C-alpha positions in Angstrom: 6.7 19.2 15.6 4.3 19.2 12.6 6.7 22.4 11.0 9.7 20.6 11.1 7.9 17.1 9.7 6.8 18.9 6.6 10.1 21.1 5.8 12.4 17.9 6.3 9.9 16.6 3.5 9.0 19.5 0.9 10.6 18.5 -1.8 9.5 14.8 -2.0 6.0 16.5 -0.9 5.6 19.0 -3.9 4.9 17.1 -6.9 1.8 15.3 -5.0 0.8 17.6 -2.6 -1.4 20.9 -3.2 -0.7 22.2 0.2 3.5 21.7 -0.1 4.0 24.3 -2.6 5.0 27.3 -0.5 7.0 26.6 2.4 5.1 26.7 5.5 5.9 28.6 8.9 5.5 27.3 12.6 2.6 29.5 12.4 1.4 28.2 9.4 1.3 24.8 10.7 -0.4 25.8 14.0 -3.0 27.4 11.7 -4.0 23.9 10.0 -3.3 22.2 13.3 -6.0 24.0 14.8 -8.8 23.6 12.0 -8.0 20.2 11.5 -8.9 20.0 15.3 -11.9 21.8 14.5 -12.7 19.5 11.0 -12.4 16.5 13.7 -14.6 18.0 16.5 -17.2 18.7 13.4 -16.5 15.1 12.2 -15.6 16.4 8.9 -12.2 14.9 8.6 -10.2 12.6 10.9 -7.1 13.8 10.9 -3.7 12.0 12.2 -0.3 12.6 13.6 1.8 9.6 13.3 5.0 9.8 16.1 7.5 7.2 16.7 6.8 4.4 19.1 7.6 6.2 22.6 8.9 9.6 21.4 7.6 12.9 20.6 9.3 12.4 16.6 6.8 12.7 13.8 7.0 10.5 11.1 4.2 10.9 8.8 0.6 12.4 9.2 -2.8 10.2 7.9 -6.2 10.4 8.3 -9.8 9.8 7.1 -10.9 12.8 4.5 -13.5 13.3 2.1 -16.2 11.6 4.7 -19.4 10.6 4.0 -21.4 9.5 6.8 -24.6 9.0 4.9 -22.5 5.5 3.2 -20.6 5.5 5.2 -16.9 6.0 3.2 -14.2 7.4 3.6 -10.7 8.4 1.4 -7.6 7.8 3.8 -4.6 10.1 2.5 -1.2 9.7 4.0 2.5 11.3 4.0 5.8 10.0 5.3 8.5 12.1 6.7 11.4 11.8 4.3 13.9 10.5 6.9 11.6 7.8 7.8 9.9 7.1 4.1 10.1 3.3 3.1 10.4 1.7 6.7 6.8 0.4 6.9 4.9 3.4 9.1 2.9 4.2 6.2 1.8 0.7 5.6 1.3 -0.1 9.1 -1.1 3.2 9.6 -3.2 2.5 6.6 -4.0 -1.0 7.8 -4.8 0.1 11.6 -6.7 2.8 10.1 -8.5 1.0 7.5 -9.5 -1.7 10.1 -10.8 1.4 12.6 -13.1 2.8 9.7 -14.2 -0.9 9.2 -14.5 -2.0 12.7 -15.3 1.6 14.6 -16.5 3.8 12.1 -18.7 0.9 10.1 -17.6 2.0 6.9 -18.7 0.1 3.5 -16.5 2.0 1.6 -12.6 3.0 2.0 -10.7 4.5 -0.7 -7.1 5.2 -1.7 -6.4 7.7 -4.5 -3.1 8.4 -5.4 -1.5 10.3 -8.7 -0.5 7.8 -11.2 2.6 8.6 -11.5 2.9 8.4 -7.2 4.2 4.7 -7.6 5.3 4.5 -4.0 2.3 5.8 -2.8 0.3 3.2 -4.8 2.7 0.6 -3.3 1.1 1.5 -0.1 -2.1 0.8 -1.4 -1.4 -2.6 -3.1 0.3 -3.7 0.0 -2.9 -3.2 2.4 -4.5 -5.1 -0.6 -6.7 -2.2 -1.6 -7.8 -3.8 -5.2 -7.4 -0.9 -8.3 -10.8 -0.1 -9.2 -9.8 2.4 -12.2 -7.9 5.6 -13.6 -9.5 8.5 -13.8 -7.9 10.3 -16.7 -7.1 13.8 -16.5 -9.2 14.5 -13.2 -6.4 16.7 -11.9 -3.7 19.0 -12.3 0.1 18.7 -11.3 0.7 21.0 -8.2 3.9 21.8 -9.8 3.7 22.2 -13.4 -0.2 22.2 -14.1 0.2 19.7 -16.5 -3.2 17.4 -16.4 -3.0 13.9 -14.6 -4.6 10.7 -13.7 -5.7 9.7 -10.2 -5.7 6.1 -9.5 -8.4 5.0 -7.4 -8.0 1.8 -4.9 -10.9 0.9 -2.6 -12.1 -1.8 -0.1 -15.6 -2.3 0.8 -16.9 -4.0 4.0 -17.3 -7.6 2.7 -13.9 -7.7 1.2 -11.7 -5.9 4.4 -10.2 -9.2 5.8 -8.4 -9.9 2.2 
């Protein structure tokens, strides 16, 4: 299921995701899934698969990453399977996982970071009510071209989570 979703979406993921630069095999995705489960059990990362309600069709992936339990703070990552992009699934997932982070995990800060050129990802953050805190200039490299890129940082803090 994961491999099929990734293969459907590689062309759209490659400009933004380092892990999408190589075409994964089923074994690659199984290994990733098993490692993600270990990170989940260790509370290092909380990866989630997004399934179309009532089916086993994967429409994308999200999760809480870069966890700092001392604050606590989390970063939400996400991607949509290409045939299901633009249908609101990612915005719905971001709203739910944000609420989960604040109410269940006691988050004081939840971030969304994306490449400054990734307009669709930034739109998800804005729709979710995440204020833009700033732009980290020359913060990373583009996975496809190796050019320097800027990263947008959006964040909600516990006091403003319902805005």
